[in-house]
LOVODREN-793219 format. One record per residue: z, y, x of N, C-alpha, C in turn. Coordinates in steps of 0.1 Angstrom, whole numbers, padded with zeros to 4 digits, always signed. Example, Ala and Ser with C-alpha at 12.3 -4.5 7.8 and 13.67 -1.06 7.14 Angstrom:
<nodes>
+0078-0057+0132+0078-0045+0123+0078-0033+0132+0071-0022+0128+0071-0011+0137+0079+0000+0129
</nodes>
This chain:
<nodes>
+0522-0067-0396+0509-0072-0401+0499-0060-0401+0488-0061-0394+0478-0050-0393+0465-0055-0399+0457-0046-0403+0444-0049-0409+0434-0052-0398+0421-0052-0403+0410-0054-0394+0403-0040-0391+0396-0040-0381+0390-0027-0377+0376-0029-0372+0369-0017-0372+0355-0016-0367+0353-0002-0362+0345+0000-0351+0343+0013-0346+0328+0017-0348+0325+0028-0354+0312+0033-0356+0308+0042-0344+0298+0039-0336+0294+0046-0324+0279+0049-0324+0275+0056-0313+0261+0059-0312+0258+0062-0297+0246+0062-0293+0243+0065-0279+0245+0080-0276+0246+0089-0286+0247+0103-0283+0252+0110-0295+0256+0123-0294+0259+0131-0305+0247+0134-0313+0249+0136-0326+0237+0139-0335+0230+0127-0340+0235+0115-0338+0227+0103-0342+0230+0099-0356+0241+0105-0362+0244+0102-0376+0257+0094-0378+0266+0094-0368+0279+0087-0369+0287+0091-0381+0288+0105-0382+0297+0110-0393+0291+0107-0406+0278+0108-0408+0271+0105-0421+0274+0090-0424+0272+0081-0415+0274+0067-0418+0288+0064-0420+0297+0070-0412+0312+0067-0414+0316+0072-0428+0313+0084-0432+0317+0089-0445+0311+0081-0456+0299+0077-0455+0293+0069-0466+0299+0055-0466+0302+0049-0455+0309+0036-0454+0323+0037-0460+0331+0047-0456+0344+0049-0461+0344+0051-0477+0335+0060-0482+0335+0062-0496+0330+0050-0504+0321+0042-0498+0316+0030-0505+0326+0020-0505+0333+0017-0494+0344+0007-0494+0355+0011-0504+0359+0023-0504+0369+0028-0514+0365+0026-0528+0352+0029-0531+0346+0027-0544+0347+0012-0549+0347+0003-0539+0347-0011-0542+0361-0017-0541+0371-0008-0541+0385-0013-0541+0391-0017-0528+0384-0015-0517+0389-0019-0504+0399-0008-0499+0411-0013-0494+0421-0003-0489+0416+0000-0475+0409+0012-0474+0403+0016-0462+0409+0028-0456+0411+0028-0443+0417+0040-0436+0407+0044-0425+0409+0056-0419+0400+0061-0409+0407+0067-0398+0401+0067-0386+0406+0074-0374+0394+0080-0367+0397+0090-0359+0386+0097-0351+0390+0095-0336+0380+0090-0328+0382+0089-0314+0381+0103-0308+0391+0107-0300+0390+0120-0293+0398+0131-0300+0396+0143-0295+0404+0154-0300+0398+0162-0311+0389+0157-0318+0382+0165-0329+0392+0168-0340+0392+0181-0345+0401+0185-0356+0394+0184-0369+0381+0184-0370+0374+0186-0382+0371+0173-0390+0366+0163-0383+0362+0151-0389+0373+0144-0397+0386+0144-0391+0397+0137-0399+0399+0142-0413+0396+0155-0415+0398+0160-0429+0387+0155-0438+0375+0152-0433+0365+0145-0441+0369+0131-0444+0375+0124-0433+0379+0111-0435+0390+0110-0446+0399+0120-0446+0409+0120-0456+0403+0121-0470+0393+0130-0472+0387+0132-0485+0380+0119-0489+0374+0112-0480+0366+0100-0483+0375+0088-0486+0387+0087-0480+0396+0075-0482+0407+0078-0491+0411+0091-0493+0423+0094-0501+0436+0092-0493+0435+0090-0480+0446+0089-0471+0444+0097-0458+0455+0102-0453+0454+0111-0441+0448+0104-0429+0438+0111-0423+0432+0105-0411+0441+0108-0399+0436+0103-0387+0444+0104-0375+0434+0105-0363+0439+0111-0352+0431+0111-0340+0437+0100-0330+0428+0094-0323+0432+0084-0313+0425+0088-0300+0432+0093-0291+0427+0099-0278+0432+0092-0266+0424+0084-0260+0429+0075-0249+0432+0083-0236+0427+0095-0234+0431+0103-0223+0443+0111-0225+0444+0118-0236+0455+0127-0239+0468+0120-0244+0466+0109-0250+0478+0102-0256+0483+0091-0246+0496+0090-0244+0501+0078-0237+0498+0066-0244+0496+0055-0238+0493+0042-0245+0503+0039-0256+0516+0041-0254+0525+0038-0265+0522+0046-0278+0519+0059-0276+0516+0067-0288+0503+0063-0294+0493+0060-0286+0481+0055-0291+0483+0042-0300+0491+0033-0294+0493+0021-0302+0501+0023-0315+0511+0032-0314+0519+0035-0326+0511+0041-0337+0502+0050-0333+0493+0056-0344+0484+0046-0349+0479+0037-0341+0470+0026-0346+0477+0017-0355+0489+0013-0352+0498+0005-0361+0500+0012-0374+0504+0025-0374+0507+0032-0386+0494+0033-0395+0483+0035-0389+0470+0036-0396+0466+0023-0403+0468+0012-0396+0463-0001-0400+0473-0009-0408+0486-0005-0409+0496-0014-0415+0494-0016-0429+0488-0007-0437+0486-0008-0451+0471-0008-0454+0463-0013-0445+0448-0012-0447+0442-0026-0447+0431-0027-0455+0423-0039-0453+0414-0037-0441+0408-0025-0440+0399-0022-0429+0402-0008-0424+0402-0007-0411+0403+0006-0404+0389+0009-0398+0383+0021-0402+0370+0025-0396+0373+0036-0386+0370+0034-0374+0372+0044-0363+0358+0050-0360+0358+0063-0361+0345+0070-0358+0346+0075-0343+0336+0071-0336+0335+0075-0322+0332+0090-0320+0332+0095-0308+0328+0108-0305+0317+0108-0294+0308+0117-0295+0296+0117-0286+0290+0103-0284+0286+0099-0272+0281+0086-0270+0293+0076-0268+0291+0064-0270+0301+0054-0270+0309+0054-0257+0302+0056-0246+0308+0055-0232+0311+0068-0226+0309+0079-0234+0311+0093-0228+0326+0096-0228+0331+0099-0216+0344+0103-0214+0345+0111-0201+0357+0111-0195+0359+0118-0182+0362+0107-0171+0361+0111-0159+0365+0102-0148+0380+0100-0148+0384+0088-0147+0399+0085-0148+0401+0070-0147+0414+0067-0148+0418+0053-0147+0412+0045-0159+0410+0032-0157+0404+0024-0167+0412+0024-0179+0405+0026-0191+0412+0026-0203+0417+0040-0207+0416+0050-0198+0422+0063-0202+0411+0074-0198+0399+0072-0203+0389+0082-0200+0386+0091-0212+0391+0088-0223+0388+0095-0235+0376+0090-0243+0369+0081-0237+0357+0075-0243+0361+0066-0255+0352+0065-0265+0355+0056-0276+0355+0042-0272+0348+0039-0261+0348+0025-0256+0362+0021-0251+0371+0030-0247+0384+0026-0244+0391+0020-0255+0389+0026-0267+0396+0020-0279+0390+0006-0283+0377+0005-0281+0370-0008-0283+0377-0019-0275+0378-0016-0262+0384-0026-0253+0398-0028-0255+0406-0018-0259+0421-0020-0260+0424-0028-0273+0417-0025-0284+0420-0031-0296+0410-0042-0301+0400-0045-0292+0390-0055-0295+0382-0052-0307+0378-0039-0308+0371-0035-0320+0356-0038-0319+0350-0045-0329+0336-0046-0328+0329-0033-0331+0317-0031-0325+0310-0018-0326+0298-0019-0335+0298-0010-0345+0286-0008-0353+0279+0004-0347+0267+0001-0341+0260+0011-0334+0249+0018-0343+0250+0031-0344+0241+0039-0352+0230+0044-0343+0218+0041-0346+0206+0045-0337+0197+0055-0345+0195+0067-0340+0185+0076-0345+0172+0071-0340+0164+0066-0349+0151+0060-0345+0139+0069-0349+0142+0082-0352+0132+0091-0357+0120+0092-0348+0121+0090-0335+0110+0092-0326+0108+0079-0317+0112+0067-0323+0109+0055-0315+0109+0043-0325+0104+0032-0320+0104+0020-0328+0110+0008-0320+0101+0000-0314+0106-0012-0306+0114-0008-0295+0112+0004-0289+0121+0009-0278+0135+0009-0282+0139+0010-0294+0153+0010-0298+0160-0003-0293+0152-0014-0292+0158-0026-0287+0163-0025-0273+0155-0017-0265+0159-0015-0251+0172-0008-0250+0174+0002-0259+0187+0010-0260+0198+0000-0263+0196-0008-0273+0206-0018-0277+0210-0028-0266+0199-0032-0259+0202-0041-0248+0211-0035-0237+0208-0022-0234+0216-0015-0224+0231-0014-0229+0233-0011-0242+0247-0010-0247+0253-0024-0247+0246-0034-0250+0252-0048-0250+0257-0052-0236+0250-0048-0226+0254-0053-0212+0261-0043-0204+0263-0031-0208+0269-0020-0200+0284-0023-0196+0292-0029-0205+0306-0031-0203+0309-0044-0210+0314-0054-0202+0317-0067-0208+0328-0067-0218+0337-0056-0218+0348-0055-0227+0344-0049-0240+0331-0045-0242+0326-0039-0254+0316-0048-0260+0318-0051-0273+0309-0060-0281+0302-0052-0291+0288-0051-0290+0280-0046-0301+0278-0056-0312+0284-0054-0323+0284-0064-0334+0272-0063-0343+0267-0050-0345+0256-0048-0354+0250-0034-0352+0239-0032-0358+0232-0019-0357+0228-0014-0370+0229-0001-0372+0223+0006-0383+0212+0015-0378+0200+0014-0384+0189+0023-0380+0191+0036-0389+0190+0048-0383+0191+0060-0390+0178+0068-0389+0175+0076-0399+0163+0084-0399+0150+0076-0398+0149+0066-0406+0138+0057-0406+0127+0063-0415+0114+0062-0410+0103+0069-0416+0096+0061-0427+0097+0048-0426+0090+0039-0436+0095+0025-0434+0091+0016-0444+0095+0002-0443+0089-0004-0430+0077-0001-0427+0071-0006-0415+0078-0002-0402+0082+0011-0402+0090+0016-0391+0103+0008-0389+0110+0006-0401+0123-0002-0400+0120-0016-0395+0109-0022-0400+0106-0036-0396+0103-0037-0381+0096-0027-0375+0092-0027-0361+0105-0026-0352+0113-0017-0355+0126-0015-0348+0135-0026-0350+0137-0030-0363+0147-0040-0366+0143-0054-0361+0131-0058-0361+0127-0071-0356+0129-0072-0341+0126-0061-0334+0128-0061-0319+0143-0062-0316+0152-0056-0324+0166-0057-0321+0171-0070-0325+0166-0076-0336+0171-0089-0340+0168-0100-0330+0157-0098-0322+0154-0108-0312+0165-0109-0301+0173-0098-0300+0184-0098-0291+0196-0106-0296+0196-0110-0308+0207-0117-0314+0217-0107-0321+0213-0094-0322+0222-0084-0329+0216-0082-0343+0224-0083-0353+0220-0081-0366+0218-0066-0369+0207-0063-0377+0205-0049-0382+0210-0049-0396+0221-0042-0399+0227-0043-0412+0224-0030-0421+0215-0022-0416+0211-0011-0425+0200-0003-0419+0192+0004-0427+0181+0012-0423+0181+0024-0433+0186+0035-0428+0188+0047-0437+0175+0056-0435+0169+0060-0446+0157+0068-0444+0160+0083-0440+0150+0089-0435+0151+0104-0432+0154+0111-0445+0164+0119-0445+0168+0127-0458+0176+0139-0453+0170+0150-0454+0177+0162-0449+0189+0166-0458+0189+0161-0470+0201+0164-0479+0213+0157-0475+0212+0146-0467+0224+0139-0462+0232+0146-0451+0225+0156-0445+0232+0163-0434+0242+0173-0439+0254+0173-0432+0264+0183-0435+0262+0195-0427+0264+0207-0433+0262+0220-0426+0272+0221-0414+0267+0228-0404+0275+0230-0391+0277+0244-0388+0287+0247-0379+0288+0260-0373+0292+0258-0359+0297+0268-0352+0298+0267-0337+0309+0258-0332+0318+0253-0340+0328+0244-0335+0327+0230-0341+0316+0228-0349+0314+0215-0355+0310+0217-0370+0313+0207-0378+0309+0208-0392+0317+0219-0399+0311+0225-0409+0318+0234-0418+0330+0226-0424+0342+0231-0424+0354+0224-0427+0353+0218-0441+0360+0206-0442+0360+0199-0455+0364+0207-0467+0375+0215-0464+0381+0223-0475+0372+0235-0480+0361+0238-0472+0352+0248-0476+0340+0244-0484+0339+0230-0487+0328+0225-0495+0333+0224-0509+0328+0232-0518+0331+0230-0532+0325+0218-0539+0315+0212-0532+0308+0200-0537+0311+0188-0529+0322+0188-0522+0325+0177-0513+0325+0163-0520+0331+0163-0532+0332+0150-0539+0318+0145-0542+0309+0154-0546+0295+0150-0549+0288+0145-0536+0290+0152-0525+0284+0149-0512+0288+0135-0508+0301+0132-0509+0306+0119-0505+0301+0108-0514+0299+0111-0527+0293+0101-0536+0279+0098-0532+0271+0109-0528+0257+0107-0524+0257+0098-0511+0266+0101-0502+0266+0092-0489+0270+0078-0493+0279+0076-0502+0283+0062-0506+0271+0056-0512+0264+0063-0521+0252+0057-0527+0241+0053-0517+0240+0061-0506+0230+0059-0496+0234+0046-0488+0246+0044-0485+0251+0032-0477+0249+0020-0486+0253+0021-0499+0251+0010-0508+0236+0006-0510+0228+0016-0510+0213+0013-0512+0206+0008-0500+0210+0012-0488+0202+0010-0476+0210+0002-0466+0222-0002-0468+0230-0010-0458+0236-0022-0465+0239-0032-0458+0246-0043-0463+0261-0041-0462+0267-0036-0473+0281-0033-0473+0290-0045-0470+0287-0056-0476+0295-0068-0474+0294-0073-0460+0281-0072-0455+0279-0077-0441+0287-0068-0431+0287-0055-0434+0295-0046-0425+0310-0049-0425+0315-0051-0438+0329-0053-0439+0333-0067-0432+0324-0076-0432+0326-0089-0426+0327-0088-0411+0321-0078-0405+0321-0076-0391+0335-0072-0385+0343-0066-0394+0356-0061-0389+0365-0072-0384+0372-0070-0373+0380-0080-0367+0395-0076-0367+0404-0085-0366+0418-0081-0365+0421-0073-0353+0429-0062-0355+0432-0053-0344+0442-0060-0335+0439-0060-0322+0449-0065-0312+0458-0054-0307+0470-0053-0313+0479-0042-0310+0492-0047-0306+0498-0042-0295+0512-0047-0291+0522-0045-0302+0530-0054-0304+0540-0054-0315+0551-0044-0313+0554-0040-0301+0566-0032-0298+0562-0018-0296+0552-0013-0302+0547+0001-0300+0558+0011-0305+0560+0022-0297+0569+0033-0301+0560+0045-0302+0566+0056-0306+0558+0068-0309+0564+0080-0302+0562+0082-0289+0567+0094-0283+0558+0106-0286+0563+0115-0294+0555+0127-0298+0561+0140-0293+0554+0151-0294+0560+0164-0291+0572+0167-0300+0583+0172-0295+0594+0176-0304+0590+0187-0313+0596+0188-0325+0592+0199-0334+0597+0213-0328+0590+0223-0330+0594+0236-0324+0606+0242-0331+0611+0236-0342+0623+0241-0349+0626+0231-0360+0637+0234-0366+0642+0225-0377+0634+0228-0390+0631+0241-0392+0623+0246-0404+0611+0254-0398+0599+0248-0399+0588+0253-0392+0578+0260-0402+0575+0273-0400+0565+0280-0407+0552+0277-0401+0543+0271-0409+0530+0266-0403+0519+0274-0411+0511+0282-0403+0500+0289-0409+0489+0279-0413+0484+0279-0426+0474+0270-0431+0465+0276-0440+0453+0279-0436+0442+0284-0445+0429+0282-0437+0418+0289-0442+0405+0287-0435+0405+0292-0421+0414+0302-0418+0414+0307-0404+0423+0300-0395+0433+0292-0401+0443+0284-0393+0444+0270-0398+0435+0261-0393+0435+0248-0399+0435+0237-0388+0434+0240-0375+0433+0230-0365+0447+0226-0360+0453+0217-0368+0466+0211-0363+0465+0196-0365+0469+0189-0355+0468+0175-0355+0477+0168-0364+0472+0159-0373+0481+0152-0382+0493+0145-0376+0490+0139-0364+0501+0131-0357+0513+0141-0353+0509+0153-0350+0520+0163-0346+0529+0166-0358+0522+0170-0369+0530+0174-0381+0538+0162-0386+0532+0150-0386+0539+0138-0390+0551+0135-0381+0549+0137-0368+0559+0135-0358+0571+0144-0360+0567+0157-0363+0578+0167-0366+0586+0163-0378+0579+0158-0388+0587+0154-0400+0595+0142-0397+0590+0132-0389+0597+0120-0386+0610+0124-0378+0609+0135-0371+0621+0139-0363+0631+0147-0371+0628+0149-0384+0637+0156-0393+0634+0170-0396+0622+0176-0391+0619+0189-0393+0612+0191-0407+0614+0203-0413+0607+0206-0426+0596+0216-0423+0585+0214-0429+0573+0222-0427+0570+0231-0439+0568+0244-0437+0566+0253-0448+0553+0260-0445+0542+0257-0453+0529+0263-0451+0529+0277-0457+0521+0286-0450+0519+0299-0455+0505+0303-0451+0499+0313-0458+0485+0317-0455+0484+0331-0451+0481+0334-0438+0479+0347-0434+0467+0354-0441+0457+0346-0444+0445+0352-0451+0449+0357-0465+0459+0351-0471+0465+0355-0484+0475+0366-0482+0477+0371-0470+0486+0382-0466+0500+0377-0468+0503+0364-0465+0517+0359-0466+0523+0361-0452+0536+0364-0452+0544+0365-0440+0550+0351-0438+0554+0347-0426+0561+0335-0424+0574+0335-0432+0578+0324-0439+0590+0324-0447+0603+0328-0438+0611+0336-0444+0623+0341-0436+0633+0329-0433+0633+0319-0442+0642+0308-0439+0639+0299-0428+0627+0301-0422+0623+0292-0411+0629+0297-0397+0629+0288-0388+0635+0291-0375+0624+0290-0364+0612+0288-0367+0601+0288-0358+0588+0290-0365+0578+0296-0359+0565+0298-0365+0554+0292-0356+0544+0285-0362+0533+0279-0355+0520+0284-0361+0512+0290-0352+0499+0295-0357+0488+0286-0350+0483+0276-0357+0473+0267-0351+0459+0274-0349+0450+0267-0343+0437+0272-0341+0429+0271-0354+0417+0276-0353+0409+0276-0365+0397+0286-0363+0395+0294-0373+0383+0304-0372+0387+0318-0375+0397+0324-0368+0400+0338-0370+0388+0347-0367+0379+0343-0358+0368+0351-0355+0359+0354-0367+0359+0344-0377+0351+0346-0389+0359+0354-0400+0371+0356-0398+0380+0363-0408+0387+0375-0402+0382+0381-0391+0389+0391-0383+0393+0403-0392+0383+0407-0400+0385+0419-0409+0397+0417-0418+0397+0405-0425+0407+0402-0435+0421+0401-0428+0421+0395-0416+0434+0394-0409+0439+0407-0404+0430+0416-0400+0434+0429-0396+0440+0437-0408+0435+0435-0420+0440+0442-0432+0452+0435-0438+0456+0424-0433+0468+0417-0438+0481+0422-0433+0485+0434-0437+0496+0441-0431+0509+0434-0434+0511+0428-0446+0523+0421-0449+0525+0409-0439+0514+0402-0436+0514+0391-0426+0518+0396-0413+0511+0407-0408+0514+0412-0395+0528+0417-0393+0533+0425-0403+0546+0431-0402+0557+0420-0403+0554+0410-0412+0564+0399-0413+0565+0391-0400+0553+0388-0394+0553+0380-0381+0560+0388-0370+0558+0401-0370+0565+0409-0359+0580+0408-0361+0585+0409-0374+0599+0408-0377+0604+0394-0373+0597+0384-0376+0600+0371-0373+0602+0369-0358+0592+0374-0351+0592+0372-0336+0604+0379-0329+0610+0389-0336+0621+0396-0329+0633+0387-0327+0634+0376-0335+0646+0368-0334+0643+0353-0332+0630+0349-0335+0627+0335-0335+0614+0332-0328+0612+0320-0323+0600+0317-0315+0588+0316-0324+0577+0322-0319+0563+0321-0325+0554+0316-0314+0546+0305-0318+0536+0300-0309+0523+0300-0315+0512+0303-0307+0499+0303-0312+0490+0295-0303+0481+0286-0309+0472+0278-0302+0458+0283-0305+0450+0286-0294+0436+0290-0296+0434+0301-0306+0429+0298-0318+0428+0309-0328+0441+0316-0330+0452+0309-0331+0465+0315-0333+0468+0325-0321+0464+0320-0309+0466+0329-0297+0458+0341-0298+0446+0340-0303+0437+0352-0304+0444+0362-0314+0450+0357-0325+0456+0366-0334+0469+0372-0329+0475+0366-0320+0487+0372-0313+0484+0383-0304+0472+0384-0300+0468+0395-0291+0466+0408-0297+0461+0418-0289+0460+0432-0294+0448+0434-0303+0437+0427-0299+0425+0429-0307+0415+0417-0306+0406+0417-0316+0396+0406-0316+0383+0412-0320+0373+0411-0311+0359+0416-0314+0351+0405-0320+0345+0408-0332+0338+0398-0339+0323+0397-0334+0315+0388-0340+0302+0385-0335+0293+0397-0336+0296+0407-0345+0288+0419-0346+0292+0430-0337+0303+0428-0329+0307+0438-0320+0318+0447-0326+0322+0445-0338+0333+0453-0344+0347+0448-0339+0355+0457-0335+0368+0454-0330+0379+0455-0340+0387+0445-0342+0397+0445-0352+0411+0443-0346+0420+0452-0350+0434+0451-0345+0441+0438-0349+0447+0431-0340+0455+0419-0343+0470+0423-0343+0479+0413-0341+0493+0416-0342+0499+0423-0331+0493+0422-0319+0498+0429-0307+0511+0423-0301+0515+0411-0305+0527+0405-0300+0525+0400-0286+0513+0398-0281+0509+0396-0267+0499+0407-0264+0496+0408-0251+0488+0420-0246+0474+0418-0244+0469+0405-0246+0455+0403-0243+0446+0407-0254+0433+0407-0252+0422+0410-0262+0411+0399-0260+0405+0395-0271+0395+0385-0271+0382+0390-0278+0371+0383-0275+0358+0387-0280+0351+0374-0284+0345+0374-0296+0336+0364-0300+0322+0368-0298+0320+0381-0296+0306+0386-0293+0302+0381-0279+0311+0382-0270+0308+0378-0256+0311+0363-0255+0302+0354-0261+0305+0340-0262+0303+0333-0249+0312+0323-0247+0311+0314-0236+0318+0301-0240+0312+0290-0239+0318+0277-0243+0329+0273-0233+0341+0271-0237+0352+0266-0229+0356+0253-0236+0353+0242-0228+0355+0229-0234+0360+0219-0223+0370+0211-0227+0374+0201-0218+0389+0197-0220+0392+0185-0214+0406+0181-0214+0414+0190-0205+0427+0192-0208+0436+0200-0200+0450+0193-0199+0456+0194-0187+0470+0191-0186+0478+0203-0183+0489+0206-0190+0496+0218-0189+0510+0215-0183+0515+0224-0175+0529+0224-0171+0536+0237-0175+0546+0236-0184+0552+0248-0190+0559+0256-0179+0557+0269-0180+0564+0278-0170+0578+0281-0174+0582+0280-0186+0595+0284-0191+0598+0276-0203+0611+0276-0207+0615+0269-0219+0609+0276-0231+0605+0268-0241+0598+0274-0253+0597+0263-0264+0589+0267-0274+0588+0258-0286+0581+0245-0283+0574+0243-0272+0568+0231-0269+0576+0222-0259+0587+0227-0254+0595+0220-0245+0602+0228-0234+0609+0221-0225+0616+0228-0215+0606+0231-0203+0610+0241-0195+0602+0244-0183+0600+0232-0175+0587+0230-0170+0584+0219-0162+0578+0207-0170+0579+0208-0183+0573+0197-0192+0558+0197-0190+0553+0185-0188+0539+0183-0187+0533+0177-0200+0522+0182-0204+0516+0177-0216+0501+0177-0215+0495+0169-0223+0480+0168-0223+0474+0173-0236+0462+0178-0235+0455+0183-0247+0441+0187-0243+0436+0197-0250+0422+0201-0247+0420+0216-0250+0409+0221-0246+0405+0235-0248+0390+0234-0254+0388+0241-0265+0375+0241-0271+0373+0254-0279+0366+0264-0274+0364+0276-0281+0352+0284-0274+0347+0293-0282+0336+0302-0276+0341+0316-0274+0353+0319-0278+0358+0333-0276+0362+0334-0261+0361+0347-0256+0364+0350-0242+0375+0361-0242+0383+0360-0231+0393+0370-0228+0385+0382-0223+0387+0394-0229+0381+0406-0223+0391+0415-0217+0404+0412-0220+0415+0419-0214+0426+0409-0213+0431+0407-0201+0441+0396-0199+0455+0401-0203+0458+0414-0203+0471+0418-0206+0480+0416-0194+0493+0419-0196+0503+0418-0185+0515+0409-0188+0513+0400-0197+0524+0391-0201+0526+0380-0191+0538+0374-0191+0540+0363-0182+0532+0351-0186+0528+0343-0176+0519+0331-0180+0528+0321-0188+0521+0314-0197+0527+0304-0205+0528+0291-0198+0517+0287-0191+0517+0274-0184+0507+0274-0173+0508+0265-0164+0498+0262-0154+0489+0250-0159+0476+0252-0159+0467+0242-0165+0458+0237-0154+0454+0224-0156+0444+0218-0148+0435+0210-0157+0423+0207-0152+0413+0199-0160+0416+0185-0158+0407+0176-0164+0409+0162-0163+0408+0156-0149+0402+0164-0140+0402+0159-0126+0413+0165-0117+0422+0173-0124+0433+0179-0117+0430+0192-0110+0418+0198-0113+0415+0211-0107+0421+0222-0116+0426+0232-0109+0432+0243-0117+0421+0250-0126+0426+0255-0137+0417+0263-0146+0424+0277-0148+0416+0287-0150+0421+0301-0151+0430+0304-0163+0427+0297-0174+0435+0300-0186+0449+0296-0185+0458+0305-0187+0473+0302-0185+0481+0307-0197+0474+0313-0207+0481+0318-0219+0490+0330-0216+0500+0333-0225+0509+0344-0223+0522+0341-0229+0532+0348-0224+0546+0347-0229+0553+0360-0228+0559+0364-0240+0566+0377-0240+0577+0375-0250+0589+0376-0246+0601+0374-0255+0600+0361-0262+0601+0361-0275+0600+0348-0282+0586+0343-0285+0576+0350-0280+0562+0347-0284+0555+0341-0273+0548+0330-0276+0540+0323-0266+0527+0319-0272+0517+0318-0264+0503+0315-0269+0494+0311-0258+0484+0303-0262+0474+0298-0252+0462+0292-0259+0451+0292-0252+0439+0285-0258+0440+0270-0258+0450+0265-0251+0452+0250-0249+0458+0245-0262+0452+0234-0267+0457+0226-0279+0465+0214-0273+0478+0214-0276+0487+0203-0272+0484+0191-0280+0484+0179-0274+0482+0167-0281+0494+0158-0279+0499+0156-0267+0510+0147-0264+0516+0150-0251+0529+0146-0249+0534+0147-0235+0527+0138-0226+0525+0143-0214+0519+0135-0203+0527+0122-0200+0521+0112-0196+0528+0100-0192+0536+0103-0179+0548+0097-0178+0556+0099-0166+0548+0096-0153
</nodes>
């Protein structure tokens, strides 16, 4: 038995999807609705806000990186004890990569697969009746996608809301909300997205404000009534990446927080135990563990503190002498020799791999990746293919002389230069693994 679902989408990034989603989640929870949330695509940050708003762990649903069986299994798990599942889209509703139908990474793939009605959020700050033309285009672009209703965002006045809303209503699409312009509703951002949920001391108050806004300016009952039963295959299985060890030391703090919930849950389901530790608190990985995982995050913002964390560094070096250590993106940066921060100061890292990185020499690296492992390691056997993504502004300023970790291609199958590094028990890469590639 699964619940009902709805997907919050927009024509583009920056339209207010996250603001509306969080306000909707918090308001539904306030009214006693068993609400769960999911994020379309590989975003690490938004699911933590979803968790805070619902009181339940969020999940990522990625149609390009995840095999269909895994996608279905995660959707079943999310919806099985929910009255309503709210899926937050990424970028524009139809934005993805070129690929086979249903596996482009676009939020519209999820809409078509699970027959999710779309709640379209429109930023109308610089338009009125023209908003109806945007809605008309979204209504007709893909017959498998149904626009169920619209919320107007950044409305300037009641007259502004009426002009845009009446034009849209003539299309037969209900307008279920009109949120006024209010700078206090915006969540602060940094170079990889929103400032992380755990860094907001006033997050509870912020969520309450967003819930108040949705209740005051949107029809909460009308939105809840839009949700439709999720069409999910009944025999879904969950093929996830195997745990890197039986007892996994997992770095977890403000510098190391980008780890996918479905991976950690999958490791636990496979019988692994997870032991969190904090490099920023100068913790070493627990000696009783047989593998160590350094996820991505923001080491570039904490380079000085990490360089001074000698107990962490010395403990990690001892650990790596006998057991596997793997670093993704930010974790990979910390495994290198040095990290140059935004001000040009160079900080010594652990030196377990030979590369050096710089956040001063910024360049955006963004996109889906498929990796083929070059040797046996914590992610699998040599030759294993997996899908994930790369998203960082740091640059390699010295490649080092370590063996490559993997051969990587982009979503179109073109080779990319990033191959990571491998030395002894230590492996690392800018690539974030999401799931094994389909056979």
